[in-house]
N, CA, C and O of each residue as an XYZ file, in Angstrom:
392
protein
N       4.459     -6.498    -16.373
C       3.838     -5.370    -15.711
C       3.940     -4.113    -16.567
O       3.020     -3.295    -16.578
N       5.049     -3.952    -17.281
C       5.234     -2.779    -18.128
C       4.238     -2.726    -19.271
O       3.727     -1.654    -19.594
N       3.951     -3.873    -19.896
C       2.986     -3.907    -21.000
C       1.585     -3.584    -20.502
O       0.822     -2.912    -21.196
N       1.243     -4.046    -19.327
C      -0.065     -3.743    -18.749
C      -0.195     -2.248    -18.487
O      -1.249     -1.663    -18.739
N       0.867     -1.628    -17.985
C       0.835     -0.189    -17.750
C       0.673      0.581    -19.064
O      -0.080      1.553    -19.123
N       1.370      0.154    -20.106
C       1.254      0.828    -21.404
C      -0.172      0.729    -21.925
O      -0.700      1.710    -22.449
N      -0.803     -0.422    -21.795
C      -2.193     -0.577    -22.237
C      -3.135      0.330    -21.448
O      -4.017      0.964    -22.027
N      -2.953      0.391    -20.149
C      -3.794      1.251    -19.303
C      -3.563      2.714    -19.648
O      -4.520      3.483    -19.746
N      -2.310      3.109    -19.831
C      -2.001      4.505    -20.138
C      -2.522      4.907    -21.516
O      -2.924      6.055    -21.706
N      -2.524      3.989    -22.476
C      -3.053      4.312    -23.796
C      -4.568      4.469    -23.763
O      -5.122      5.272    -24.514
N      -5.233      3.723    -22.917
C      -6.685      3.854    -22.795
C      -7.070      5.113    -22.028
O      -8.040      5.787    -22.377
N      -6.314      5.426    -20.992
C      -6.623      6.599    -20.179
C      -5.328      7.150    -19.577
O      -4.780      6.555    -18.649
N      -4.839      8.268    -20.089
C      -3.606      8.825    -19.531
C      -3.781      9.280    -18.085
O      -2.825      9.260    -17.309
N      -4.989      9.687    -17.719
C      -5.223     10.085    -16.329
C      -5.043      8.896    -15.386
O      -4.451      9.028    -14.314
N      -5.551      7.753    -15.789
C      -5.371      6.551    -14.972
C      -3.895      6.159    -14.900
O      -3.421      5.687    -13.866
N      -3.177      6.356    -15.997
C      -1.740      6.082    -15.989
C      -0.992      6.961    -15.012
O      -0.113      6.487    -14.293
N      -1.335      8.249    -14.979
C      -0.688      9.167    -14.029
C      -1.042      8.787    -12.594
O      -0.182      8.817    -11.714
N      -2.294      8.433    -12.357
C      -2.713      8.041    -11.009
C      -1.978      6.784    -10.560
O      -1.551      6.694     -9.409
N      -1.828      5.814    -11.458
C      -1.088      4.589    -11.112
C       0.362      4.917    -10.782
O       0.906      4.405     -9.803
N       0.992      5.767    -11.591
C       2.370      6.163    -11.295
C       2.468      6.903     -9.969
O       3.432      6.725     -9.224
N       1.469      7.735     -9.672
C       1.484      8.526     -8.443
C       1.361      7.640     -7.210
O       2.042      7.874     -6.211
N       0.499      6.623     -7.267
C       0.263      5.784     -6.091
C       1.282      4.666     -5.911
O       1.603      4.303     -4.780
N       1.794      4.114     -7.012
C       2.607      2.909     -6.892
C       4.100      3.109     -7.156
O       4.890      2.186     -6.956
N       4.492      4.304     -7.602
C       5.921      4.564     -7.805
C       6.266      5.930     -7.212
O       5.389      6.663     -6.756
N       7.542      6.253     -7.228
C       7.969      7.574     -6.779
C       8.325      8.469     -7.969
O       9.003      9.481     -7.794
N       7.880      8.111     -9.170
C       8.191      8.884    -10.376
C       7.647     10.313    -10.295
O       8.328     11.255    -10.701
N       6.440     10.481     -9.783
C       5.839     11.811     -9.736
C       6.621     12.710     -8.776
O       6.846     13.883     -9.074
N       7.025     12.182     -7.653
C       7.792     13.001     -6.702
C       9.192     13.295     -7.226
O       9.774     14.316     -6.859
N       9.750     12.435     -8.071
C      11.047     12.715     -8.670
C      10.943     13.733     -9.801
O      11.878     14.498    -10.037
N       9.794     13.744    -10.511
C       9.630     14.660    -11.641
C       9.184     16.050    -11.194
O       9.556     17.047    -11.813
N       8.391     16.125    -10.123
C       7.843     17.402     -9.663
C       8.237     17.632     -8.211
O       8.394     16.685     -7.439
N       8.395     18.905     -7.847
C       8.746     19.259     -6.470
C       7.531     19.359     -5.563
O       7.642     19.141     -4.357
N       6.378     19.684     -6.124
C       5.162     19.881     -5.351
C       4.034     19.058     -5.956
O       4.173     18.539     -7.063
N       2.934     18.934     -5.252
C       1.828     18.114     -5.726
C       0.853     18.883     -6.612
O       0.016     18.270     -7.273
N       0.942     20.214     -6.640
C      -0.043     21.003     -7.377
C       0.131     20.871     -8.890
O      -0.866     20.791     -9.607
N       1.366     20.845     -9.396
C       1.590     20.743    -10.837
C       1.122     19.415    -11.407
O       0.470     19.410    -12.451
N       1.425     18.285    -10.770
C       0.871     17.041    -11.328
C      -0.650     16.978    -11.244
O      -1.291     16.385    -12.111
N      -1.236     17.582    -10.208
C      -2.691     17.592    -10.098
C      -3.319     18.433    -11.208
O      -4.299     18.013    -11.825
N      -2.759     19.620    -11.465
C      -3.257     20.447    -12.565
C      -3.044     19.764    -13.913
O      -3.902     19.831    -14.793
N      -1.914     19.118    -14.067
C      -1.660     18.372    -15.298
C      -2.614     17.205    -15.463
O      -3.045     16.903    -16.575
N      -2.939     16.561    -14.384
C      -3.885     15.447    -14.416
C      -5.262     15.924    -14.871
O      -5.964     15.200    -15.576
N      -5.650     17.125    -14.478
C      -6.966     17.656    -14.837
C      -6.978     18.214    -16.257
O      -7.889     17.904    -17.025
N      -5.984     19.036    -16.627
C      -6.038     19.778    -17.886
C      -5.203     19.189    -19.015
O      -5.653     19.203    -20.161
N      -4.010     18.674    -18.743
C      -3.115     18.164    -19.786
C      -2.571     16.781    -19.393
O      -1.397     16.660    -19.041
N      -3.408     15.745    -19.451
C      -2.965     14.435    -18.962
C      -1.858     13.791    -19.790
O      -0.957     13.176    -19.221
N      -1.898     13.914    -21.124
C      -0.846     13.301    -21.940
C       0.495     13.985    -21.713
O       1.523     13.317    -21.611
N       0.490     15.297    -21.636
C       1.724     16.041    -21.399
C       2.316     15.679    -20.040
O       3.524     15.481    -19.913
N       1.466     15.595    -19.040
C       1.927     15.242    -17.701
C       2.487     13.823    -17.666
O       3.535     13.579    -17.070
N       1.789     12.894    -18.305
C       2.255     11.499    -18.338
C       3.608     11.396    -19.020
O       4.514     10.743    -18.503
N       3.757     12.037    -20.180
C       5.041     11.974    -20.882
C       6.145     12.668    -20.092
O       7.277     12.185    -20.063
N       5.835     13.786    -19.455
C       6.850     14.476    -18.661
C       7.318     13.599    -17.498
O       8.514     13.522    -17.216
N       6.381     12.944    -16.832
C       6.756     12.065    -15.717
C       7.630     10.919    -16.212
O       8.642     10.593    -15.592
N       7.240     10.309    -17.324
C       8.002      9.167    -17.842
C       9.371      9.566    -18.388
O      10.290      8.746    -18.417
N       9.512     10.811    -18.816
C      10.796     11.273    -19.344
C      11.694     11.810    -18.234
O      12.894     11.533    -18.218
N      11.123     12.571    -17.310
C      11.943     13.255    -16.306
C      12.325     12.376    -15.131
O      13.436     12.498    -14.616
N      11.453     11.508    -14.698
C      11.710     10.764    -13.461
C      12.862      9.765    -13.575
O      13.747      9.787    -12.720
N      12.899      8.894    -14.582
C      13.991      7.912    -14.605
C      15.367      8.520    -14.874
O      16.358      8.089    -14.285
N      15.434      9.515    -15.758
C      16.733     10.051    -16.158
C      17.215     11.182    -15.262
O      18.420     11.361    -15.088
N      16.295     11.942    -14.693
C      16.680     13.072    -13.875
C      16.795     14.344    -14.678
O      16.277     15.383    -14.269
N      17.466     14.285    -15.817
C      17.608     15.446    -16.677
C      17.022     15.095    -18.037
O      17.279     14.013    -18.566
N      16.237     16.004    -18.603
C      15.536     15.717    -19.849
C      16.427     16.080    -21.034
O      17.021     17.158    -21.077
N      16.506     15.162    -21.988
C      17.274     15.391    -23.209
C      16.365     16.000    -24.274
O      15.189     16.268    -24.029
N      16.930     16.209    -25.449
C      16.163     16.759    -26.566
C      15.038     15.802    -26.956
O      13.919     16.238    -27.227
N      15.326     14.515    -26.986
C      14.297     13.523    -27.339
C      13.187     13.503    -26.299
O      12.021     13.292    -26.631
N      13.548     13.720    -25.052
C      12.537     13.798    -24.007
C      11.613     14.981    -24.197
O      10.398     14.860    -24.041
N      12.192     16.136    -24.538
C      11.362     17.316    -24.785
C      10.474     17.124    -26.010
O       9.359     17.644    -26.057
N      10.959     16.385    -26.993
C      10.114     16.079    -28.159
C       8.920     15.210    -27.755
O       7.821     15.384    -28.282
N       9.127     14.290    -26.836
C       8.021     13.460    -26.346
C       7.012     14.304    -25.566
O       5.804     14.108    -25.698
N       7.503     15.236    -24.759
C       6.613     16.132    -24.011
C       5.830     17.012    -24.988
O       4.638     17.247    -24.789
N       6.493     17.499    -26.043
C       5.801     18.301    -27.057
C       4.751     17.469    -27.781
O       3.678     17.978    -28.103
N       5.041     16.207    -28.041
C       4.050     15.318    -28.648
C       2.839     15.163    -27.735
O       1.702     15.176    -28.205
N       3.074     15.020    -26.448
C       1.975     14.950    -25.487
C       1.151     16.222    -25.474
O      -0.074     16.168    -25.372
N       1.815     17.372    -25.578
C       1.096     18.646    -25.631
C       0.237     18.741    -26.890
O      -0.897     19.216    -26.838
N       0.777     18.289    -28.018
C      -0.006     18.299    -29.260
C      -1.226     17.395    -29.161
O      -2.301     17.752    -29.643
N      -1.073     16.236    -28.547
C      -2.210     15.327    -28.373
C      -3.258     15.956    -27.461
O      -4.455     15.858    -27.734
N      -2.821     16.597    -26.386
C      -3.765     17.272    -25.483
C      -4.496     18.412    -26.179
O      -5.713     18.541    -26.047
N      -3.760     19.241    -26.922
C      -4.391     20.363    -27.614
C      -5.360     19.888    -28.694
O      -6.423     20.480    -28.878
N      -5.000     18.829    -29.404
C      -5.924     18.308    -30.415
C      -7.156     17.698    -29.762
O      -8.251     17.772    -30.319
N      -6.995     17.110    -28.611
C      -8.141     16.569    -27.886
C      -9.096     17.675    -27.453
O     -10.312     17.535    -27.579
N      -8.542     18.781    -26.939
C      -9.378     19.914    -26.539
C     -10.061     20.553    -27.750
O     -11.228     20.938    -27.672
N      -9.335     20.666    -28.872
C      -9.924     21.247    -30.082
C     -11.037     20.359    -30.628
O     -12.062     20.861    -31.090
N     -10.842     19.050    -30.577
C     -11.869     18.126    -31.049
C     -13.110     18.198    -30.160
O     -14.232     18.130    -30.660
N     -12.922     18.332    -28.875
C     -14.062     18.467    -27.963
C     -14.808     19.772    -28.227
O     -16.037     19.807    -28.164
N     -14.076     20.836    -28.519
C     -14.714     22.124    -28.822
C     -15.506     22.042    -30.125
O     -16.614     22.572    -30.221
N     -14.934     21.380    -31.118
C     -15.630     21.225    -32.400
C     -16.883     20.366    -32.231
O     -17.921     20.678    -32.815
N     -16.809     19.321    -31.465
C     -17.976     18.468    -31.224
C     -19.054     19.228    -30.472
O     -20.242     19.003    -30.701
N     -18.662     20.110    -29.594
C     -19.634     20.917    -28.859
C     -20.399     21.829    -29.808
O     -21.613     21.989    -29.684
N     -19.680     22.426    -30.757
C     -20.338     23.286    -31.741
C     -21.294     22.487    -32.622
O     -22.373     22.975    -32.961
N     -20.914     21.274    -32.995
C     -21.784     20.441    -33.815
C     -23.020     20.035    -33.034
O     -24.119     20.010    -33.587
N     -22.860     19.720    -31.769
C     -24.015     19.331    -30.957
C     -24.974     20.504    -30.766
O     -26.190     20.311    -30.760
N     -24.447     21.701    -30.612
C     -25.298     22.888    -30.476
C     -26.065     23.142    -31.772
O     -27.243     23.498    -31.731
N     -25.415     22.963    -32.917
C     -26.081     23.159    -34.193
C     -27.183     22.130    -34.398
O     -28.255     22.468    -34.899
N     -26.940     20.895    -34.025
C     -27.955     19.844    -34.158
C     -29.131     20.125    -33.226
O     -30.281     19.875    -33.587
N     -28.857     20.631    -32.057
C     -29.917     20.931    -31.099
C     -30.790     22.086    -31.580
O     -32.012     22.042    -31.437
N     -30.166     23.126    -32.152
C     -30.946     24.282    -32.614
C     -31.772     23.932    -33.841
O     -32.839     24.517    -34.028
N     -31.329     23.001    -34.692
C     -32.106     22.568    -35.841
C     -33.321     21.744    -35.429
O     -34.374     21.817    -36.062
N     -33.167     20.959    -34.363
C     -34.254     20.090    -33.917
C     -35.340     20.902    -33.217
O     -36.498     20.484    -33.208
N     -35.007     22.024    -32.643
C     -35.987     22.819    -31.891
C     -36.802     23.734    -32.735
O     -37.658     24.452    -32.218
């Protein structure tokens, strides 16, 4: 079951967070309210997924856990930057065609 979850989470971190939210109590152990995981699910899915996986089982996050959360933040920021760059390229291609 763990390998299947890793495959699903690697394909879509949002789906991984949703699976954890519905089938485990990890999200409620990592967060006090439902608004932060929901915002994380929308805007920073990798960071939210790593935070849930680091904070829920241990209770207290170590230095290595914070490094994993920072890695998730870097992946999210690079994803947003890549989407912004692709948007600029698509706009340039559209203006050349017109």
